[in-house]
C-alpha positions as CSV (number, residue, x, y, z in Angstrom):
1,M,65.1,118.9,66.8
2,A,64.7,115.2,65.8
3,K,62.7,112.8,67.9
4,Q,64.6,110.3,70.1
5,K,63.5,106.7,70.1
6,V,63.0,105.3,73.6
7,K,62.5,101.7,74.8
8,I,61.0,101.1,78.2
9,S,61.1,97.7,79.9
10,L,59.3,96.6,83.0
11,L,60.3,94.7,86.1
12,G,59.6,91.0,85.9
13,S,58.4,91.2,82.3
14,M,59.8,90.6,78.9
15,K,57.4,93.3,77.5
16,E,59.1,96.3,76.0
17,F,57.3,99.6,75.1
18,Q,58.6,101.9,72.5
19,T,57.9,105.6,72.0
20,E,59.6,108.7,70.8
21,V,60.4,111.9,72.8
22,D,61.3,115.4,71.7
23,D,63.6,116.2,74.7
24,K,65.6,113.5,76.4
25,K,66.4,115.5,79.5
26,K,62.7,116.6,80.0
27,F,61.5,113.0,79.5
28,T,64.1,111.6,82.0
29,K,63.1,114.2,84.6
30,E,59.4,113.4,84.0
31,I,60.0,109.7,84.5
32,E,62.0,110.2,87.7
33,E,59.3,112.4,89.1
34,L,56.6,109.8,88.2
35,I,58.6,107.0,89.9
36,Q,59.0,109.1,93.1
37,S,55.2,110.0,93.2
38,G,54.0,106.5,92.1
39,G,52.4,108.0,89.0
40,M,51.6,106.6,85.6
41,Y,53.4,107.3,82.3
42,W,51.1,107.3,79.3
43,I,52.2,106.3,75.8
44,K,50.0,106.9,72.8
45,D,50.3,104.8,69.7
46,D,48.3,103.7,66.7
47,D,46.3,101.2,68.8
48,G,45.4,103.7,71.6
49,E,47.0,104.6,74.9
50,I,49.0,102.5,77.3
51,G,49.5,103.5,81.0
52,I,52.7,102.3,82.6
53,N,53.1,102.2,86.4
54,A,56.3,104.2,86.6
55,Q,57.5,102.3,89.7
56,Q,57.5,99.1,87.6
57,I,60.0,100.6,85.1
58,H,63.1,98.4,85.0
59,S,65.1,100.3,82.3
60,I,64.9,103.0,79.7
61,E,67.1,102.9,76.6
62,F,67.6,105.8,74.2
63,V,68.5,104.4,70.8
64,D,69.6,105.9,67.4
65,E,68.2,105.0,64.0
66,T,70.4,101.9,63.7
67,D,68.8,100.6,67.0
68,K,72.1,100.8,68.7
69,R,72.0,101.6,72.4
70,E,73.0,105.2,73.1
71,A,72.3,105.8,76.8
72,G,69.7,104.9,79.4
73,L,68.6,104.4,83.0
74,V,68.9,101.0,84.6
């Protein structure tokens, strides 16, 4: 299964985080649980790890290779 590109934006910020996930449904469920519990979502990239307060997530976009919006949570 191909990885799915994900863009995460935060409330009150122009900052956008990008990552890739293997399973869109599993990722969405994990984020929803973290929002409810007040947990942190961790992204690992070439520069290290970034912790995102899940309750500060404004939107999540799933995009295809052409960077066109496919679906998301707002």
